[in-house]
N, C-alpha and C positions, 0 to 999 in steps of 0.2 A: 790916591790912590793909583797903582796900575789897572792896566788894562785887562789883562787877564783876570787879574783878581774880582775885577769891578761884573764883569760877565758872568763870573760865575756865582759872585753874592748875588747878582741882582736875577741870576736864574733863566739868563737869556743861552746860556751854553752848561751842560750839566755839568762839566767838569772843569779844573785849572790848565790841565794839559789839553784838553781842546782845544781853547779859548786860546794857549799860549801858541799851540800849531797853527791856529786860524793866524796869527799874526803873523805868525813867520812865513805863513807861505802868501803873503800880501791880502789877505782875506780882509781886513779889519782898516778902515781908514778915521783919523781925527781930524774936523774940519779940515777936510777935504786932502789931506796926506795920510799916506799909508804910513803905519807906525809899528812898531814891532813889542812884546810882549812887556815890557820895562815901562814904554812910554804912560807919564802921568795922564790921568784923566780927571778934568775939574767939573766944576758945576757948570753949565750952559755950553758945554762941547756938544757940537753934532757928530754921532756916530755912526757910521757903515758899516754892517756886518754882511758878509757875501755869504751864501749859502749855493748850494747846487740850482736850489730850486729858485734862486733870486736873492735880491736884497732887502736888508730892515734898515732903514734910517729911524734914526732917535736922537732926540734932546737930552743930558743929564740932569736931571733935576736935583737930586744929593746924592752925595758918597756917603755911605757907610760901611763901617767894618762889618757885622753882623745885622740879620736882619730876617724876620721871621717869614715865612711863603707867602703869609696875606698881605704883607709889607711892600713886596717886591715892584710891584708896579707902581708906586711913591718914588721910586729911583729914578726913571726915563719916562718918557714921552714919545710914542710913536709917531712918525711925520710921514706923513703923504706926500709924493713927490708931485 
């Protein structure tokens, strides 16, 4: 699955266009490398998502096309630095 779609499905970002803009702006890293919106995300990848207030780092636990709101936390695990 593309990283922009994963960020939207997991509800870490509200819209796919916002996720795409974040990736285009260099604020998304997978396994330490800055990626573009079309980069494929896989189970086990470590993703860093930069916000104005800081960075969120998480491990991808599962990749699903659609998820209910209550199940979104099963897709990733927040990591502390």
